[in-house]
MMTF fields as JSON, N, C-alpha, C and O atoms, coordinates in Angstrom:
{
  "mmtfVersion": "1.0.0",
  "mmtfProducer": "UNKNOWN",
  "numBonds": 263,
  "numAtoms": 264,
  "numGroups": 66,
  "numChains": 1,
  "numModels": 1,
  "chainsPerModel": [1],
  "groupsPerChain": [66],
  "chainIdList": ["A"],
  "bondAtomList": [4, 2, 8, 6, 12, 10, 16, 14, 20, 18, 24, 22, 28, 26, 32, 30, 36, 34, 40, 38, 44, 42, 48, 46, 52, 50, 56, 54, 60, 58, 64, 62, 68, 66, 72, 70, 76, 74, 80, 78, 84, 82, 88, 86, 92, 90, 96, 94, 100, 98, 104, 102, 108, 106, 112, 110, 116, 114, 120, 118, 124, 122, 128, 126, 132, 130, 136, 134, 140, 138, 144, 142, 148, 146, 152, 150, 156, 154, 160, 158, 164, 162, 168, 166, 172, 170, 176, 174, 180, 178, 184, 182, 188, 186, 192, 190, 196, 194, 200, 198, 204, 202, 208, 206, 212, 210, 216, 214, 220, 218, 224, 222, 228, 226, 232, 230, 236, 234, 240, 238, 244, 242, 248, 246, 252, 250, 256, 254, 260, 258],
  "bondOrderList": [1, 1, 1, 1, 1, 1, 1, 1, 1, 1, 1, 1, 1, 1, 1, 1, 1, 1, 1, 1, 1, 1, 1, 1, 1, 1, 1, 1, 1, 1, 1, 1, 1, 1, 1, 1, 1, 1, 1, 1, 1, 1, 1, 1, 1, 1, 1, 1, 1, 1, 1, 1, 1, 1, 1, 1, 1, 1, 1, 1, 1, 1, 1, 1, 1],
  "groupList": [{"groupName": "MET", "atomNameList": ["N", "CA", "C", "O"], "elementList": ["N", "C", "C", "O"], "formalChargeList": [0, 0, 0, 0], "bondAtomList": [1, 0, 2, 1, 3, 2], "bondOrderList": [1, 1, 2], "singleLetterCode": "M", "chemCompType": "L-PEPTIDE LINKING"}, {"groupName": "LYS", "atomNameList": ["N", "CA", "C", "O"], "elementList": ["N", "C", "C", "O"], "formalChargeList": [0, 0, 0, 0], "bondAtomList": [1, 0, 2, 1, 3, 2], "bondOrderList": [1, 1, 2], "singleLetterCode": "K", "chemCompType": "L-PEPTIDE LINKING"}, {"groupName": "LEU", "atomNameList": ["N", "CA", "C", "O"], "elementList": ["N", "C", "C", "O"], "formalChargeList": [0, 0, 0, 0], "bondAtomList": [1, 0, 2, 1, 3, 2], "bondOrderList": [1, 1, 2], "singleLetterCode": "L", "chemCompType": "L-PEPTIDE LINKING"}, {"groupName": "PHE", "atomNameList": ["N", "CA", "C", "O"], "elementList": ["N", "C", "C", "O"], "formalChargeList": [0, 0, 0, 0], "bondAtomList": [1, 0, 2, 1, 3, 2], "bondOrderList": [1, 1, 2], "singleLetterCode": "F", "chemCompType": "L-PEPTIDE LINKING"}, {"groupName": "THR", "atomNameList": ["N", "CA", "C", "O"], "elementList": ["N", "C", "C", "O"], "formalChargeList": [0, 0, 0, 0], "bondAtomList": [1, 0, 2, 1, 3, 2], "bondOrderList": [1, 1, 2], "singleLetterCode": "T", "chemCompType": "L-PEPTIDE LINKING"}, {"groupName": "ILE", "atomNameList": ["N", "CA", "C", "O"], "elementList": ["N", "C", "C", "O"], "formalChargeList": [0, 0, 0, 0], "bondAtomList": [1, 0, 2, 1, 3, 2], "bondOrderList": [1, 1, 2], "singleLetterCode": "I", "chemCompType": "L-PEPTIDE LINKING"}, {"groupName": "GLY", "atomNameList": ["N", "CA", "C", "O"], "elementList": ["N", "C", "C", "O"], "formalChargeList": [0, 0, 0, 0], "bondAtomList": [1, 0, 2, 1, 3, 2], "bondOrderList": [1, 1, 2], "singleLetterCode": "G", "chemCompType": "PEPTIDE LINKING"}, {"groupName": "GLU", "atomNameList": ["N", "CA", "C", "O"], "elementList": ["N", "C", "C", "O"], "formalChargeList": [0, 0, 0, 0], "bondAtomList": [1, 0, 2, 1, 3, 2], "bondOrderList": [1, 1, 2], "singleLetterCode": "E", "chemCompType": "L-PEPTIDE LINKING"}, {"groupName": "PRO", "atomNameList": ["N", "CA", "C", "O"], "elementList": ["N", "C", "C", "O"], "formalChargeList": [0, 0, 0, 0], "bondAtomList": [1, 0, 2, 1, 3, 2], "bondOrderList": [1, 1, 2], "singleLetterCode": "P", "chemCompType": "L-PEPTIDE LINKING"}, {"groupName": "TYR", "atomNameList": ["N", "CA", "C", "O"], "elementList": ["N", "C", "C", "O"], "formalChargeList": [0, 0, 0, 0], "bondAtomList": [1, 0, 2, 1, 3, 2], "bondOrderList": [1, 1, 2], "singleLetterCode": "Y", "chemCompType": "L-PEPTIDE LINKING"}, {"groupName": "ALA", "atomNameList": ["N", "CA", "C", "O"], "elementList": ["N", "C", "C", "O"], "formalChargeList": [0, 0, 0, 0], "bondAtomList": [1, 0, 2, 1, 3, 2], "bondOrderList": [1, 1, 2], "singleLetterCode": "A", "chemCompType": "L-PEPTIDE LINKING"}, {"groupName": "GLN", "atomNameList": ["N", "CA", "C", "O"], "elementList": ["N", "C", "C", "O"], "formalChargeList": [0, 0, 0, 0], "bondAtomList": [1, 0, 2, 1, 3, 2], "bondOrderList": [1, 1, 2], "singleLetterCode": "Q", "chemCompType": "L-PEPTIDE LINKING"}, {"groupName": "ARG", "atomNameList": ["N", "CA", "C", "O"], "elementList": ["N", "C", "C", "O"], "formalChargeList": [0, 0, 0, 0], "bondAtomList": [1, 0, 2, 1, 3, 2], "bondOrderList": [1, 1, 2], "singleLetterCode": "R", "chemCompType": "L-PEPTIDE LINKING"}, {"groupName": "TRP", "atomNameList": ["N", "CA", "C", "O"], "elementList": ["N", "C", "C", "O"], "formalChargeList": [0, 0, 0, 0], "bondAtomList": [1, 0, 2, 1, 3, 2], "bondOrderList": [1, 1, 2], "singleLetterCode": "W", "chemCompType": "L-PEPTIDE LINKING"}, {"groupName": "VAL", "atomNameList": ["N", "CA", "C", "O"], "elementList": ["N", "C", "C", "O"], "formalChargeList": [0, 0, 0, 0], "bondAtomList": [1, 0, 2, 1, 3, 2], "bondOrderList": [1, 1, 2], "singleLetterCode": "V", "chemCompType": "L-PEPTIDE LINKING"}, {"groupName": "CYS", "atomNameList": ["N", "CA", "C", "O"], "elementList": ["N", "C", "C", "O"], "formalChargeList": [0, 0, 0, 0], "bondAtomList": [1, 0, 2, 1, 3, 2], "bondOrderList": [1, 1, 2], "singleLetterCode": "C", "chemCompType": "L-PEPTIDE LINKING"}, {"groupName": "SER", "atomNameList": ["N", "CA", "C", "O"], "elementList": ["N", "C", "C", "O"], "formalChargeList": [0, 0, 0, 0], "bondAtomList": [1, 0, 2, 1, 3, 2], "bondOrderList": [1, 1, 2], "singleLetterCode": "S", "chemCompType": "L-PEPTIDE LINKING"}, {"groupName": "ASN", "atomNameList": ["N", "CA", "C", "O"], "elementList": ["N", "C", "C", "O"], "formalChargeList": [0, 0, 0, 0], "bondAtomList": [1, 0, 2, 1, 3, 2], "bondOrderList": [1, 1, 2], "singleLetterCode": "N", "chemCompType": "L-PEPTIDE LINKING"}],
  "groupTypeList": [0, 1, 2, 2, 3, 4, 2, 5, 6, 2, 5, 3, 5, 2, 7, 6, 2, 8, 9, 2, 4, 3, 8, 7, 10, 0, 11, 12, 13, 2, 11, 11, 2, 0, 7, 0, 1, 8, 10, 11, 2, 12, 0, 14, 6, 2, 15, 10, 14, 6, 4, 6, 2, 2, 5, 15, 9, 5, 4, 2, 12, 4, 16, 2, 3, 17],
  "groupIdList": [1, 2, 3, 4, 5, 6, 7, 8, 9, 10, 11, 12, 13, 14, 15, 16, 17, 18, 19, 20, 21, 22, 23, 24, 25, 26, 27, 28, 29, 30, 31, 32, 33, 34, 35, 36, 37, 38, 39, 40, 41, 42, 43, 44, 45, 46, 47, 48, 49, 50, 51, 52, 53, 54, 55, 56, 57, 58, 59, 60, 61, 62, 63, 64, 65, 66],
  "secStructList": [7, 2, 2, 2, 2, 2, 2, 2, 2, 2, 2, 2, 2, 2, 2, 2, 2, 2, 2, 2, 2, 7, 2, 2, 2, 2, 2, 2, 2, 2, 2, 2, 2, 2, 2, 1, 7, 2, 2, 2, 2, 2, 2, 2, 2, 2, 2, 2, 2, 2, 2, 2, 2, 2, 2, 2, 2, 2, 2, 2, 2, 1, 1, 6, 6, 7],
  "xCoordList": [0.82, 0.0, 0.876, 0.547, 1.98, 2.899, 3.447, 3.549, 3.797, 4.301, 3.238, 3.548, 2.006, 0.916, 0.767, 0.675, 0.742, 0.586, 1.818, 1.698, 2.99, 4.196, 4.109, 4.45, 3.656, 3.505, 2.462, 2.657, 1.362, 0.337, 0.902, 0.63, 1.685, 2.327, 3.277, 3.301, 4.063, 4.978, 4.23, 4.68, 3.11, 2.304, 1.807, 1.847, 1.337, 0.895, 2.033, 1.833, 3.222, 4.379, 4.687, 4.85, 4.766, 5.097, 4.014, 4.317, 2.76, 1.668, 1.633, 1.252, 2.017, 1.945, 3.12, 2.985, 4.267, 5.461, 5.287, 5.679, 4.725, 4.568, 3.678, 3.941, 2.628, 1.731, 2.434, 2.18, 3.309, 4.048, 5.121, 5.302, 5.831, 6.982, 6.626, 7.26, 5.628, 5.272, 3.758, 3.165, 3.118, 1.645, 1.091, 0.066, 1.755, 1.247, 1.357, 0.449, 2.463, 2.633, 1.614, 1.116, 1.3, 0.311, -1.075, -1.846, -1.4, -2.688, -2.786, -3.82, -1.705, -1.706, -1.839, -2.588, -1.115, -1.153, -2.545, -3.043, -3.168, -4.519, -5.527, -6.479, -5.316, -6.185, -6.038, -7.024, -4.813, -4.587, -5.256, -5.775, -5.25, -5.927, -7.428, -8.049, -8.004, -9.438, -9.81, -10.942, -8.87, -9.142, -8.906, -9.246, -8.329, -8.067, -9.352, -10.264, -9.405, -10.549, -10.48, -9.389, -11.632, -11.644, -10.837, -10.206, -10.859, -10.104, -8.593, -7.875, -8.124, -6.706, -6.362, -5.311, -7.244, -6.997, -6.988, -6.182, -7.88, -7.889, -6.582, -6.053, -6.065, -4.806, -3.653, -2.799, -3.626, -2.59, -2.717, -1.715, -3.94, -4.168, -3.751, -3.152, -4.064, -3.674, -2.158, -1.623, -1.474, -0.004, 0.578, 1.554, -0.013, 0.47, 0.276, 1.173, -0.881, -1.143, -0.207, 0.351, -0.04, 0.871, 2.298, 2.985, 2.747, 4.104, 4.247, 5.252, 3.255, 3.284, 3.318, 4.075, 2.498, 2.5, 3.841, 4.333, 4.422, 5.721, 6.802, 7.623, 6.798, 7.776, 7.598, 8.58, 6.357, 6.103, 6.571, 7.193, 6.282, 6.695, 8.215, 8.76, 8.892, 10.352, 10.953, 11.907, 10.385, 10.903, 10.685, 11.578, 9.517, 9.182, 9.614, 9.914, 9.654, 9.863, 11.241, 11.553, 12.047, 13.378, 14.429, 14.121, 15.634, 16.726, 17.481, 18.621, 16.874, 17.516, 17.884, 18.914, 17.051, 17.283, 17.768, 17.642, 18.31, 18.841, 20.278, 20.882],
  "yCoordList": [-1.182, 0.0, 1.262, 2.263, 1.191, 2.323, 2.621, 3.783, 1.572, 1.74, 2.365, 3.233, 1.933, 2.474, 3.979, 4.737, 4.412, 5.836, 6.627, 7.783, 6.029, 6.691, 6.896, 7.966, 5.878, 5.995, 7.041, 7.8, 7.082, 8.087, 9.485, 10.397, 9.662, 10.942, 11.337, 12.494, 10.379, 10.654, 11.025, 11.889, 10.39, 10.722, 12.157, 12.893, 12.563, 13.946, 14.926, 15.969, 14.602, 15.476, 15.601, 16.707, 14.462, 14.492, 15.173, 15.861, 14.987, 15.632, 17.133, 17.891, 17.575, 18.981, 19.813, 21.025, 19.193, 19.941, 20.792, 21.959, 20.273, 21.126, 22.343, 23.421, 22.178, 23.3, 24.348, 25.543, 23.906, 24.817, 25.575, 26.775, 24.88, 25.494, 26.206, 27.203, 25.714, 26.296, 26.44, 25.77, 27.286, 27.347, 27.82, 27.314, 28.783, 29.276, 28.207, 28.044, 27.49, 26.412, 25.303, 24.709, 25.017, 23.977, 24.406, 23.575, 25.7, 26.172, 25.986, 25.562, 26.306, 26.112, 24.63, 24.262, 23.786, 22.348, 21.777, 20.95, 22.228, 21.754, 22.217, 21.502, 23.405, 23.875, 22.981, 22.671, 22.571, 21.665, 20.319, 19.701, 19.858, 18.601, 18.706, 17.758, 19.849, 20.05, 19.983, 19.642, 20.305, 20.308, 18.952, 18.763, 18.014, 16.691, 15.872, 16.054, 14.983, 14.086, 13.003, 12.623, 12.506, 11.46, 10.213, 9.592, 9.853, 8.674, 8.883, 7.953, 10.112, 10.404, 10.322, 9.794, 10.843, 10.781, 9.334, 8.972, 8.512, 7.095, 6.413, 5.602, 6.742, 6.141, 6.575, 5.762, 7.848, 8.332, 7.615, 7.192, 7.48, 6.759, 5.308, 4.776, 4.661, 3.269, 3.117, 2.19, 4.014, 3.979, 4.21, 3.562, 5.128, 5.401, 4.192, 3.841, 3.558, 2.372, 1.234, 0.55, 1.035, -0.018, 0.214, -0.72, 1.456, 1.783, 1.552, 1.0, 1.967, 1.743, 0.27, -0.145, -0.523, -1.967, -2.601, -3.476, -2.165, -2.688, -2.343, -3.19, -1.109, -0.713, -1.532, -1.99, -1.719, -2.541, -3.973, -4.56, -4.531, -5.899, -6.027, -6.933, -5.121, -5.173, -5.019, -5.71, -4.106, -3.855, -5.048, -5.403, -5.661, -6.722, -8.119, -8.959, -8.387, -9.752, -10.039, -11.189, -9.034, -9.27, -8.879, -8.229, -9.271, -8.934, -7.713, -7.484, -6.94, -5.775, -4.731, -4.068, -4.578, -3.543, -4.11, -3.443, -5.3, -5.896, -5.541, -5.958],
  "zCoordList": [0.0, 0.0, 0.0, -0.636, 0.716, 0.759, -0.64, -1.035, -1.382, -2.742, -3.643, -4.459, -3.5, -4.312, -4.097, -5.063, -2.844, -2.569, -2.988, -3.392, -2.899, -3.384, -4.89, -5.392, -5.61, -7.068, -7.446, -8.395, -6.712, -6.987, -6.759, -7.541, -5.698, -5.446, -6.56, -6.977, -7.046, -8.144, -9.42, -10.173, -9.663, -10.836, -10.742, -11.729, -9.56, -9.388, -9.626, -10.247, -9.138, -9.343, -10.828, -11.343, -11.518, -12.951, -13.776, -14.751, -13.395, -14.132, -13.882, -14.773, -12.703, -12.367, -12.842, -13.007, -13.065, -13.456, -14.712, -14.695, -15.789, -16.988, -16.739, -17.273, -15.933, -15.649, -14.784, -14.928, -13.895, -13.033, -13.804, -13.603, -14.683, -15.347, -16.653, -16.997, -17.382, -18.684, -18.825, -19.67, -18.032, -18.085, -19.428, -19.885, -20.064, -21.346, -22.435, -23.25, -22.439, -23.423, -23.185, -24.142, -21.935, -21.638, -22.119, -22.599, -21.995, -22.497, -24.01, -24.525, -24.714, -26.172, -26.513, -27.418, -25.791, -26.043, -25.775, -26.538, -24.682, -24.375, -25.427, -25.737, -25.97, -27.055, -28.285, -28.953, -28.578, -29.699, -29.446, -30.376, -28.195, -27.857, -28.108, -28.589, -27.784, -27.992, -29.472, -29.815, -30.337, -31.771, -32.431, -33.599, -31.695, -32.271, -32.339, -31.533, -33.298, -33.447, -32.367, -31.941, -31.925, -30.898, -31.287, -30.433, -32.558, -33.0, -32.798, -32.429, -33.043, -32.831, -31.343, -30.978, -30.483, -29.044, -28.552, -27.695, -29.094, -28.711, -29.094, -28.334, -30.271, -30.723, -29.819, -29.467, -29.448, -28.527, -27.182, -26.605, -26.687, -25.429, -25.514, -24.58, -26.631, -26.819, -26.825, -26.218, -27.5, -27.53, -26.139, -25.76, -25.38, -24.023, -23.115, -22.349, -23.195, -22.387, -22.792, -21.934, -24.079, -24.557, -24.109, -23.694, -24.191, -23.747, -22.253, -21.805, -21.476, -20.033, -19.677, -18.799, -20.356, -20.107, -20.473, -19.76, -21.57, -21.984, -20.952, -20.603, -20.472, -19.457, -18.184, -17.6, -17.751, -16.556, -16.767, -15.882, -17.92, -18.203, -18.183, -17.552, -18.871, -18.928, -17.536, -17.179, -16.757, -15.411, -14.48, -13.71, -14.546, -13.593, -14.035, -13.185, -15.325, -15.805, -16.394, -16.703, -16.547, -17.08, -16.044, -15.045, -16.288, -15.37, -15.873, -15.469, -16.732, -17.316, -16.262, -16.383, -15.229, -14.217, -12.891, -11.865, -12.879, -11.645, -11.439, -10.451]
}
């Protein structure tokens, strides 16, 4: 449980950094997101989930990081 809350905290830190350091650029980027088609957003989400799963698999199932 401690690891879970630590990871959630790290996610908040990583998600908040761009808004803290580059707020104007984030506003422009979010505007561009609003103009994207839903199919494009789904593809970006699918790629992000796939990349996350691959990183988790490599980290947990291989000896690459031992």
